[in-house]
N, CA, C and O atoms as a MOPAC input file, in Angstrom:
PM7 MOZYME 1SCF
protein

 N     87.16800 1   118.29400 1   119.81200 1
 C     88.37300 1   118.50100 1   120.59300 1
 C     88.14200 1   118.16300 1   122.06300 1
 O     89.08500 1   117.81400 1   122.77300 1
 N     86.90800 1   118.26300 1   122.51800 1
 C     86.66600 1   117.94100 1   123.92600 1
 C     86.94900 1   116.46600 1   124.19200 1
 O     87.40500 1   116.10600 1   125.27700 1
 N     86.67900 1   115.60800 1   123.20000 1
 C     86.97300 1   114.18500 1   123.36500 1
 C     88.47800 1   113.94600 1   123.43300 1
 O     88.93900 1   113.09400 1   124.19300 1
 N     89.23500 1   114.68600 1   122.65000 1
 C     90.68700 1   114.53500 1   122.69900 1
 C     91.25400 1   115.04200 1   124.01800 1
 O     92.19700 1   114.46400 1   124.55800 1
 N     90.68500 1   116.11100 1   124.53000 1
 C     91.11000 1   116.60700 1   125.84400 1
 C     90.75200 1   115.58900 1   126.92500 1
 O     91.48000 1   115.43700 1   127.90600 1
 N     89.63000 1   114.89600 1   126.74400 1
 C     89.23000 1   113.87000 1   127.71500 1
 C     90.24400 1   112.73200 1   127.74300 1
 O     90.48100 1   112.15300 1   128.80300 1
 N     90.84600 1   112.40000 1   126.60700 1
 C     91.90200 1   111.38100 1   126.58100 1
 C     93.08900 1   111.86700 1   127.40200 1
 O     93.64200 1   111.12200 1   128.21100 1
 N     93.46900 1   113.09800 1   127.19200 1
 C     94.58500 1   113.66700 1   127.94900 1
 C     94.30400 1   113.62700 1   129.45000 1
 O     95.18100 1   113.28800 1   130.24400 1
 N     93.10100 1   113.96800 1   129.82200 1
 C     92.74500 1   114.05300 1   131.23600 1
 C     92.49700 1   112.69500 1   131.88400 1
 O     92.45100 1   112.60300 1   133.11100 1
 N     92.33600 1   111.64000 1   131.08800 1
 C     91.99600 1   110.31800 1   131.62200 1
 C     93.22000 1   109.47000 1   131.95300 1
 O     93.07100 1   108.29000 1   132.27000 1
 N     94.38600 1   110.01700 1   131.89200 1
 C     95.60500 1   109.24400 1   132.17600 1
 C     95.47400 1   108.51200 1   133.50400 1
 O     95.21400 1   109.13000 1   134.53600 1
 N     95.65500 1   107.18600 1   133.47500 1
 C     95.60000 1   106.38200 1   134.68300 1
 C     94.22900 1   105.81600 1   135.00000 1
 O     94.11300 1   104.94600 1   135.86300 1
 N     93.18200 1   106.28700 1   134.32300 1
 C     91.82100 1   105.79700 1   134.55500 1
 C     91.37800 1   105.03400 1   133.31000 1
 O     90.96900 1   105.63900 1   132.31900 1
 N     91.46200 1   103.70500 1   133.36300 1
 C     91.19500 1   102.86500 1   132.18800 1
 C     89.78200 1   103.04900 1   131.63800 1
 O     89.59000 1   103.10400 1   130.42300 1
 N     88.80300 1   103.14300 1   132.51900 1
 C     87.41500 1   103.29500 1   132.06000 1
 C     87.19700 1   104.64500 1   131.38500 1
 O     86.54700 1   104.72300 1   130.34300 1
 N     87.73100 1   105.68900 1   131.97000 1
 C     87.59400 1   107.01900 1   131.37900 1
 C     88.34400 1   107.08900 1   130.04600 1
 O     87.87600 1   107.73000 1   129.10600 1
 N     89.50100 1   106.43400 1   129.96100 1
 C     90.27700 1   106.41000 1   128.72400 1
 C     89.49300 1   105.70600 1   127.61500 1
 O     89.43900 1   106.19000 1   126.48500 1
 N     88.88800 1   104.56800 1   127.94200 1
 C     88.11300 1   103.82800 1   126.94800 1
 C     86.92200 1   104.66500 1   126.46700 1
 O     86.62900 1   104.69700 1   125.27200 1
 N     86.24900 1   105.33000 1   127.38200 1
 C     85.10400 1   106.16200 1   127.00700 1
 C     85.54100 1   107.32900 1   126.12500 1
 O     84.87000 1   107.65100 1   125.14400 1
 N     86.64700 1   107.95600 1   126.46500 1
 C     87.14600 1   109.08400 1   125.67500 1
 C     87.58100 1   108.62300 1   124.29200 1
 O     87.31400 1   109.30500 1   123.30200 1
 N     88.24000 1   107.49100 1   124.21100 1
 C     88.65400 1   106.97100 1   122.89300 1
 C     87.44200 1   106.62900 1   122.03800 1
 O     87.45500 1   106.83100 1   120.82400 1
 N     86.40600 1   106.11700 1   122.66600 1
 C     85.17400 1   105.82300 1   121.92600 1
 C     84.57000 1   107.11500 1   121.37600 1
 O     84.08600 1   107.14600 1   120.24500 1
 N     84.59800 1   108.18300 1   122.18000 1
 C     84.08500 1   109.47700 1   121.72000 1
 C     84.89300 1   110.01300 1   120.53900 1
 O     84.32700 1   110.55100 1   119.58700 1
 N     86.20900 1   109.86500 1   120.60300 1
 C     87.06000 1   110.32200 1   119.49700 1
 C     86.75100 1   109.51700 1   118.24000 1
 O     86.63200 1   110.08400 1   117.15300 1
 N     86.62200 1   108.20100 1   118.38200 1
 C     86.32300 1   107.34300 1   117.23600 1
 C     84.98400 1   107.72100 1   116.61300 1
 O     84.86500 1   107.79900 1   115.39000 1
 N     83.98500 1   107.95400 1   117.44400 1
 C     82.66800 1   108.34500 1   116.94200 1
 C     82.74100 1   109.67000 1   116.18600 1
 O     82.12300 1   109.81700 1   115.13200 1
 N     83.48500 1   110.62200 1   116.71500 1
 C     83.63300 1   111.92000 1   116.04600 1
 C     84.34300 1   111.77200 1   114.71200 1
 O     83.92700 1   112.36600 1   113.71700 1
 N     85.41600 1   110.98100 1   114.68300 1
 C     86.16400 1   110.81000 1   113.43700 1
 C     85.31500 1   110.11500 1   112.38400 1
 O     85.37900 1   110.47600 1   111.20900 1
 N     84.52800 1   109.13400 1   112.77800 1
 C     83.62600 1   108.46900 1   111.83200 1
 C     82.59100 1   109.45400 1   111.30800 1
 O     82.26800 1   109.44700 1   110.12000 1
 N     82.07400 1   110.29400 1   112.18400 1
 C     81.10300 1   111.29000 1   111.76700 1
 C     81.66400 1   112.30500 1   110.78600 1
 O     80.94200 1   112.80700 1   109.92400 1
 N     82.94100 1   112.60700 1   110.91400 1
 C     83.60300 1   113.54800 1   110.00600 1
 C     84.09600 1   112.88400 1   108.72600 1
 O     84.57800 1   113.56600 1   107.82100 1
 N     83.97900 1   111.55900 1   108.64200 1
 C     84.44300 1   110.84500 1   107.45900 1
 C     85.92100 1   110.53000 1   107.47600 1
 O     86.46900 1   110.12100 1   106.45300 1
 N     86.59000 1   110.70800 1   108.61700 1
 C     88.02000 1   110.42600 1   108.70800 1
 C     88.29400 1   108.94700 1   108.91300 1
 O     89.40100 1   108.47900 1   108.65000 1
 N     87.30400 1   108.21100 1   109.37800 1
 C     87.42200 1   106.76200 1   109.55800 1
 C     86.19300 1   106.10700 1   108.97400 1
 O     85.14900 1   106.73900 1   108.80700 1
 N     86.32900 1   104.84300 1   108.66800 1
 C     85.20200 1   104.10900 1   108.12200 1
 C     85.37300 1   103.89000 1   106.64000 1
 O     86.45700 1   104.09300 1   106.09200 1
 N     84.31200 1   103.47900 1   105.99600 1
 C     84.40800 1   103.18400 1   104.56200 1
 C     84.67000 1   104.44500 1   103.74200 1
 O     84.27300 1   105.54500 1   104.12600 1
 N     85.32500 1   104.27000 1   102.64100 1
 C     85.60900 1   105.37900 1   101.72600 1
 C     84.27800 1   105.88900 1   101.17500 1
 O     83.44900 1   105.09700 1   100.72800 1
 N     84.07200 1   107.18800 1   101.20500 1
 C     82.81300 1   107.75700 1   100.75200 1
 C     82.92300 1   108.41500 1    99.37700 1
 O     81.93800 1   108.94700 1    98.86400 1
 N     84.12400 1   108.38200 1    98.77600 1
 C     84.28800 1   108.94400 1    97.44100 1
 C     84.79400 1   107.84500 1    96.51900 1
 O     85.49400 1   106.92800 1    96.95100 1
 N     84.44200 1   107.94400 1    95.27700 1
 C     84.86800 1   106.95300 1    94.28700 1
 C     85.18600 1   107.68400 1    92.98800 1
 O     84.34200 1   107.77300 1    92.09700 1
 N     86.39600 1   108.20500 1    92.88600 1
 C     86.77600 1   108.93400 1    91.68100 1
 C     87.65900 1   108.09700 1    90.76000 1
 O     88.07500 1   108.57500 1    89.70400 1
 N     87.94900 1   106.85900 1    91.14400 1
 C     88.76500 1   105.92500 1    90.35600 1
 C     90.18200 1   106.41800 1    90.10900 1
 O     90.88600 1   105.86000 1    89.26800 1
 N     90.61600 1   107.45000 1    90.82200 1
 C     91.99300 1   107.93000 1    90.69600 1
 C     92.89300 1   107.07000 1    91.58200 1
 O     92.48300 1   106.67000 1    92.67200 1
 N     94.10400 1   106.78500 1    91.13000 1
 C     95.02100 1   106.00600 1    91.96400 1
 C     95.38000 1   106.75400 1    93.24700 1
 O     95.44100 1   107.98300 1    93.26300 1
 N     95.61300 1   106.01300 1    94.30000 1
 C     95.93900 1   106.59500 1    95.59200 1
 C     97.45000 1   106.52600 1    95.80200 1
 O     98.02100 1   105.43900 1    95.89000 1
 N     98.09200 1   107.68700 1    95.88300 1
 C     99.54300 1   107.75100 1    96.05500 1
 C     99.93900 1   108.13500 1    97.47700 1
 O    101.09400 1   108.49100 1    97.71200 1
 N     99.02200 1   108.07300 1    98.42000 1
 C     99.32100 1   108.48700 1    99.78700 1
 C    100.44200 1   107.68600 1   100.42900 1
 O    101.19800 1   108.23500 1   101.23000 1
 N    100.57000 1   106.43600 1   100.11000 1
 C    101.57600 1   105.59300 1   100.75200 1
 C    102.76800 1   105.33500 1    99.83200 1
 O    103.42200 1   104.29700 1    99.92900 1
 N    103.03900 1   106.26900 1    98.95700 1
 C    104.17900 1   106.17300 1    98.04800 1
 C    105.12400 1   107.33800 1    98.31200 1
 O    104.69000 1   108.42600 1    98.69100 1
 N    106.38700 1   107.11100 1    98.11400 1
 C    107.34600 1   108.21600 1    98.15100 1
 C    107.11300 1   109.08900 1    96.92500 1
 O    106.74300 1   108.58200 1    95.86600 1
 N    107.32500 1   110.37900 1    97.05600 1
 C    107.11500 1   111.28300 1    95.92800 1
 C    107.96700 1   110.87400 1    94.73700 1
 O    107.53900 1   111.01400 1    93.59200 1
 N    109.17800 1   110.36600 1    94.99800 1
 C    110.06100 1   109.97300 1    93.88700 1
 C    109.53400 1   108.75000 1    93.14800 1
 O    110.00400 1   108.45000 1    92.05000 1
 N    108.57800 1   108.04500 1    93.71700 1
 C    107.98800 1   106.86800 1    93.07000 1
 C    106.55600 1   107.13600 1    92.62200 1
 O    105.74000 1   106.21900 1    92.53200 1
 N    106.26400 1   108.39000 1    92.34500 1
 C    104.90600 1   108.75100 1    91.95900 1
 C    104.94700 1   109.73200 1    90.79300 1
 O    106.01900 1   110.19000 1    90.39900 1
 N    103.79100 1   110.05000 1    90.24700 1
 C    103.75000 1   111.05400 1    89.17700 1
 C    104.16700 1   112.45200 1    89.63600 1
 O    104.33800 1   113.34600 1    88.80800 1
 N    104.33100 1   112.64600 1    90.93600 1
 C    104.71600 1   113.94600 1    91.48000 1
 C    106.23500 1   114.09900 1    91.59900 1
 O    106.70600 1   115.05200 1    92.22000 1
 N    106.99300 1   113.19200 1    91.02600 1
 C    108.44600 1   113.17000 1    91.13900 1
 C    109.07300 1   114.50100 1    90.70400 1
 O    109.90000 1   115.05700 1    91.42600 1
 N    108.69300 1   115.00600 1    89.54800 1
 C    109.30900 1   116.24600 1    89.04400 1
 C    108.92600 1   117.44500 1    89.92200 1
 O    109.76200 1   118.30900 1    90.19000 1
 N    107.68500 1   117.49700 1    90.36300 1
 C    107.25000 1   118.57800 1    91.23500 1
 C    108.04600 1   118.56600 1    92.53300 1
 O    108.49700 1   119.61400 1    92.99600 1
 N    108.22100 1   117.38300 1    93.12400 1
 C    108.94500 1   117.25500 1    94.38400 1
 C    110.41600 1   117.63200 1    94.21900 1
 O    110.99800 1   118.27700 1    95.09200 1
 N    111.01100 1   117.23100 1    93.10600 1
 C    112.41800 1   117.54400 1    92.85500 1
 C    112.63800 1   119.05700 1    92.71300 1
 O    113.72300 1   119.56000 1    93.00300 1
 N    111.62700 1   119.75700 1    92.27800 1
 C    111.76100 1   121.20600 1    92.05400 1
 C    111.61500 1   122.00600 1    93.36200 1
 O    111.89000 1   123.20600 1    93.37700 1
 N    111.19700 1   121.37300 1    94.43200 1
 C    111.02200 1   122.11100 1    95.69200 1
 C    112.33700 1   122.56200 1    96.27900 1
 O    112.35700 1   123.19400 1    97.33500 1

């Protein structure tokens, strides 16, 4: 979170902004949020589908 606060505080300073963004990117890669996929379960990925166009259609309709 300190890297994200550094982005907020770097408004107007291009060098500080670039350094803070690099810190955020490094942290996200370290947490596995960016970079290559580290799991391989062979399950289809429905993240970019509408619920009505996925196997979760009935569950979503019941909400």
